[in-house]
N, C-alpha and C positions, 0 to 999 in steps of 0.2 A: 599618427599613433605611435607610441613607443614600441620597440620590439616586445613581443608577448612575454618573453622571459623576464623583462624588467617592469612589467605593467602592474599597477595597483588593482586589486580586485575587491569589489563590493558585492556582497551576496544579500539579497532580500529574502528573508525567511529562514528561521532556525528550526525547521522541521528536519525529517530524516534526510531528504535530498540536499537541503542547504548545508547541513552540518557535514554530511559525507563529502560534499563538494569542497567545503572549506578545509577539511582535514586532508583530502587527497591533494589539493593545491599547495597547502602549507608544507606538506612532506616533500613537494617538488620545488620548494624554495620561493613560492609566491608570497607576497605580503597581502594578507586577507583580512577584511573587516566584514562582520555579519551584522545586519540590522533586523531586529525582530520586534513586531508590534506588541507582543505580550510584555508586561512589566518584568517577568522573570520566567525561567523554565519551570513551570509548575507541574503538578500531577495531572496531566491531561491525557485524553485518549483512553483506549482500552486495549484489548488483546490484538496482536497481529501475528501473522505467520511469516517467519523468515525461512524461505526455501533455499535450497543449496546454491542457486545462482546468486542470491543476495548475500548469503553467508560467505561466499567466495570473496566478495568485495570487503566485507568486514574483516576477514582474515588478512587480506592484503593491507588493510589499514591498521592492523595490529590491535583490534578491539574485540575480536570474536570470542576470545577466551573469557573475557569479563562478562560478556552477554550470555555465553553458554552456562556459566556458573549460576545465573539467576533465572534461567529459562528451563522449559521442559522439552525433551527431545521426543518428537512424534514417532510412535511405533507403527501406527496404521491409520487408515481412513476407513470408516465404516459408513455405508449407505443404509439408511433405515427407513422403514415405512412409518408414516406419521401416526397411524391410528393406534397401534399398540407398541410401537418402537421396535418391532421385529426386524432383525438384520436382513437386508436384501443381499448385500455383497460386502466383502472385506478386502481392502487393498493392503496387503501386509508389506510395509516398507522395509522392515528388518530382513524379511526373507528375500525380497525381490529388488531392493535398492539399498542393501546393507552398507554400501560404500558411500552413501549420501547422508547428510544430516539435515533434518527438518526441525525447526524450533517453533515452539509456542512461546511467545514473549509478550510482555507488556510494552506498549509503545513507549512509555516513559523510561523503561530500562534501556531501550535502544537509543533514545535521545540522550540519556545520561552517559553511556559509554562513549558515544560520539562527541558529546560536549567536553568530557574530560580529556579525550584525545586531542581535540582542538585546542584546549587551553594549554596542554603540554607542548603543542606544536607552535604556540605563539599567536594563535588567531585572536583578533580583537573583537569584542562584542559590544553592541549598543542596543539596549532594550527599551521598550516603551515608545518606539518610533513608528508611526503609521504612515506608510507611503501613500502620497496623494497623486504624484505625477512624476514622470521621468521623461526628460528630453535630452537627446544626444547622449552625453555621458554624465548627466546630472540627475541626482535623486532629490526630490523635493518632498519633505515630510510635513505632516499636519502641525507639528510643533513650530515650524518655521525653519528648521534645520535644512540646509541645502548642502549636498555632498557631491563633489566631482570625483570621478574615478575613471581609470583607463578602461576597465572591463566591469560591466554590470551583469550579474547572474540573477535571473528571476527564478527563485525557488519558492515563489509566493502562492502556490497552490491553484485550486480551481478558479478562483476569481482574481487571477494574476493581473496586477497593474502593468507589469513588464510585458506580458503576453499581449495585452490590449495595445500597448505602444507599438508593438511589432506587427500586429495582425488586425487591429481595429476591433470593433465589437462584433462578435459572432454568437448569436443566441443559441443556447442549448435547448433540447426539448425533453419534456418530462416522459419517462419511460412507462409510467403507470405502475411503478413499483415503489414501495416505501420500506425502508430498513429501520430496525430498532436495535439498539446496542445496549448491553448491560453486563455487569459482572455480579455474580451471585455466589453464595457459599456452595461448595461442591457436596451437597447432601446426598447425591447419588453415587459418590465415590467413583466417578468416571476416571479411568486411567489415562495414560498418555496417548490417547487416540482422538482424532477429529471425527465427529459424527455429523452427518448431514441427514436431517430428518425431512423426508420428501412428502409433500402433501398437495392437495388440489389448490392451485394458485398461491402457494406459500411454501416456504421451507425454513428450517432453523439449523444453524451451524453451532456446534458446541465443542469446546476444547478446554483443557485445564490450564490454569495459571498459578503462579506463586506456590511452586512445589505441590501442586494438586489441591491446595486449600480452596481455590475458587474456580468457577467456570466462566469462561467468556461466552456470551450468547450473542449471536447475530440472527435476528428474526426478520425475514423478508416476506412481504405480502403484496399482492397485486391490488390496486385500487385506482379508481378514476379521479379521486379528489387529489388535487395538487398539494404537495407538502414542500416547505422551504428546503432549499439545498444547503443545509448545514447540519453537521452531526452534533451540534451543541443544543439543538432544540429539545427541551424537556418534554416528556410524554407522561401521561397518566398510567402508572403501572397496572391498575385494575382494568383499564381499557385495553391495554396490550394483552393482558391475560385473557380477556374476553375474546379478542380477535384470534387468538391461537388456542382457544378452548377445545378444539377438536383434535389437538395433538395429545396422544396418550403415552403410556409407558413411563420410563424414567424421566423423560424430558418434561412431563407434566409436573413432576415434583420439583424440578429445577425452576420452571416458570412460576411456581407458587412462591418462590423466594424473591421475586422482583420487588425492589423498593425504589430504585432510581433507574430510569430508562431515558435514553436520548433517541430521537427519531430524526431521520433525514430522507428527503425525497431523492430518488436516484434519477439523474439527468444524464443524457448522452451529449458529450461535447466532441466536436471533431478534433482529430489530431491537428495541431497547429501547422499551417502552411509554411510560415516563416519561423524558424527556430532561433535565428540570430543574424544580426547585421549591425553595422555602425557601433560596435563596442558592446552590444547587448546580446544575451543568449539565455535560453530557457532550459530548465531541467525538471524532471518529474511531472507532477500533475499540471504544472503550468504549460508544459509542452504537449502532453498526451494523457489527459484525464481518462481513467478507465473505471468501469463498473467493478464491484468487489467480488465477482463470481469466479475469479481465478486466484484471488488473494495475491495479486502481483503489484499493486500500487507502490508499496514501499520498496519492493525488490527491484522494480524497474528504475525507481529513483536512485537506488544505490548503484545500479549498473550505469546509469547516465553520468553520475558523479565521477566514476572512475574513468569512463571513456572521455568525457569532456576534459578532465584534468590531464589525461595523457595526450590528447590532441593539442591542447594549449601548450604543454611543455615541449612537444616535439616539432612545433611549427612556429616559425618566426613571424608569420603573418596571421593576424586575427581571422580575417575572412576565410583564408584557406583552412585554418584550424576548425572553424565552425562548419564549413562545408564538409570536411572530413567527418566530424562528429555526427552531423545529421545523416550522412550516407551510411555510417556504421550502425545507426540506431533505427532509422525510419522503418525499414522493412520488418524488423523484429517487433518493435513496439506496436506497429499497426496490426500485425498478426495476433498479438496477445490481446489487444483491445477488442478485436473482432471476436476472438475466442471467448472472452469474458461476456461480451454482449449476447452471444448465442447460448451460453451455458445455462442460464436460469431456467429456460423452458424444460430442460431435462428433469428438473426437480419439481416443476409446477404442473404436471399433467393432471388436468381436471377430470378427464373421462376415466371412469373406473376400469372399463375393459382395456383401454390403451395403457393406463398406468400398470395394470396387472401384467400385461404382455411385456411392457418395457422392463418391469422388475424381474420377470421370469428370465428375460434375456441377460440382464445384469448378473443374476444369480448363477445362471449357467456358465457365462463367460468367466466369472470369478473362480469357478470350480475347475473348469476345463483348461483355461489359459490365464491363470492368475498373473503371470509375469506380463502378459500383454495388457492387462488392465492397469498395471502399475507403470509400464513403460510408454503408454500412449502420449504422455507429456514430457518425455525425455528431451524433446527439442526446447522445452522451457528450462527444466531443472538441471540438465547436464551442461548447459551453456555457461561458460566461464569467461567473462570479459577480461579478467586479469591475465589471461594467457594469450591474449591477442597481441 
């Protein structure tokens, strides 16, 4: 293999992780080509939360300002009871984490600023190419195109072909939870706060988008029936409204606005055993898929991109660079994946006495020790990979 500094790089996937990786590498002088199966970067996805650890990477890549201009800055997180929407606890980010910036963004806006940064940095893009197989340092696409590259980066998500080549088939398991995603008009005039509406075996997260004109809704419900693992699955809005009909207060008015809803089954995938070898390496969900209950999927992908680019730029040997990359990431991502897996039960307490007791504890702690409520996840949000 060529010295890493002179290697050609092919990235599979033009999602947040793939684009951030392309930009970070291009800024370090690598020749980068990105392959994306979609025919173009369209208006896909919904709202995402960019927490301070992810924003630190976007700042280092010189695209944070453009994203901040079209996003809303979170002021607080409010935990609410499902029945009437009564607030249980409020985590005031301005008062207790005023030095940090949390953004509510549309995924497409994040994609756009990264893509524009990539184009300015000279990254080459090929759209409409579906990867079918990868062997050694070759990518074979459904169109018949075959590409050889010194380094292949798999940023191809949950069903990664590159991950399969490195780790074989590892079947995930259905968690018994289904999520629904939608964007609706902000008829309840919800301000720049994230609200988590907690109910028996279900919860709803809401936060504003597009300068407060819309609300992003993520509705999660426990059920035994398996649902396909793709967020592009259309769902019947009336059926979704029926499933969450016991949620009252303002969120009921927001649910009444549902017209287009996507559903996806939530599956647990193990963190990949092999992150890279023989010229191939994984980033983001391809390496460590996570459930959405810590809102860290995109942020971890951004962190991965920065660390991988730094390791490749600072080491002349690929295998040494990848070993360093994995060693820097494995403990942190595994801890966050575990935290996300455990988080849902806190919002889904089905027993009324237990739920009442838990809510009483949350309410008391938020009044007596509000800083402690906010700082409990400092190990996630105050971590900055760009300072390593």
